[in-house]
C-alpha positions, 0 to 999 in steps of 0.5 A: 394692738387694736385701736379703740373707738370708731373704726373709720380711718379718719376717726381712729385715735392713735393714743387709744389702744388696747392690749391683745396679750391674753385679753378676755373677750365677750360675745354679743348676740344679735338682736333686731330693734326698730330704728326708732329705738336705736337712734336715741340710744346711739345719741346717748352713748359715748364710745370715748368715756373712761371705763372701769373694767370691773363694771359690766355696765360700763363695758356694755356701754362701750360695746354698744357705743362702738357698734352704733358709732359705726352706723353709716348712710346708704346711697340714697339715705333712705335708711341707716346701715351698720358696718359689719366686721369692717368688711363693707357688708351692710346689715339692716338698720338697728341690727347689732351683729355677733361680734367679739370685742376686748373687755378691757379698755386701757390707754397706753402711756406716751412720753410726749403729748401728741399735738392734734393740730398738726393733722388734717381736720376730721372729715365725715362724708355722707352721700345724700339724695337722689344724686348721691351728693357728698355732704361733709361734717368737718371738725378740727379733731375727733371729739370737738364740740363744734362742727361745720357742715358743707353742702347739706343736700338732703335729709337734715334730720339724719344730719342732725342725728349724726351731729348728735352722735358726734357730740358736736353742734353745727356752728355754720353751714357752707355752700359751694354752689346753689345746685339743688342737690347741694342745697336741698337741706340747707333751710331745714338744717339752718332752722333746726340748728340755728347755724348761719349759712355762708354761700355765694350770692343767690343771683349768681346762679341762673334762675332756671338752674337754681329752681332745679331745671324741673328735676326737683324743688327744694325749700328756699333758704336765706344766705346770712353771709355771701361769699364771692371768693377771697374771704377767710372764715374762722369757724369751729376752731378752723380757718377756711379760705374761700376760693372762687372757682367758676366753670361748673357754675358761675357762683361756685366757690371752694373751701380750703383748710389745713391741707384739705379742699372742698371742691364741690362739683368742679373736679372729681376723682377721674372726672370734672363737673358738667358744663352743659347746664346754664352758666357752665363754662369749660374754659373757666373750669380749666382755669379754676382747676389750674388756679387750685393746682398752682395755689395749693400743694399737690398732696392736698386732699380734695373732697368733691361733691360726688364720689371718693376723695382724691388729691390735686396731684392725682387729678393733674397727672391722670384725670383724662379731662385735664390733659390740657393742663399737662400740655 
């Protein structure tokens, strides 16, 4: 069986399937389009709409929507690239490569309903800015009308386009800490979406570090709700627990919801955050990691501020910088 809908693993819907027995296929020819023409088209197409198999217009809508929904960001967010045949090879922005897709699009029938609330939230990861900082768009399930954005470090316009493609409005902006590569697009995204900003108190980050240490500067932003740890946030149909995790920076917090943890720059896959910047504290960082490991299940998925996702168990067992926690 072939899954219908977006091809990202966390967006695949096990209830949407198409048969492969004697399935007619259609062929798409590549055509170059300017990004300005492609972006509005992507926003207006819905890969999950019901289809009449005999209507060729509906089929074209499905094909284009599916391909455009697979647009991913490149490392520096300078342009958009399209995934080709799921083989990770990038293609130019706006290009639809030759491909084959099933003409029919039918849903399988199940005896019992699937409870989507027992699974982890849908998390889309975008690497933004010169430091390839992870920004996360979080929804309780695919197709949910509301989303939370965590650490929008750059390119608010591209994030708003991704929200439009997902059919979701941004109802809150969460900030793990005030390093410039994590807050670079906070002001613009808040202004463009009207979403409130939940972040640590600005004064907790050393002023010279908050100013960017001469690396680059960002627009000033307003914190609507200050977070110090211990708060519980009900946002977009999800419950986020706020945990204070100083070490990489004195203002640092993490956000936990439904088996996932957004750790900012505290811990990464195989590494940890820097402590050589103003406000950094190695002993505090170790204690923060220990706190997370003791508070949350080992299988908790960790979405860090840089790099790939990991788990608490993997980092406690194998992270070379956390050997003291294994002693």
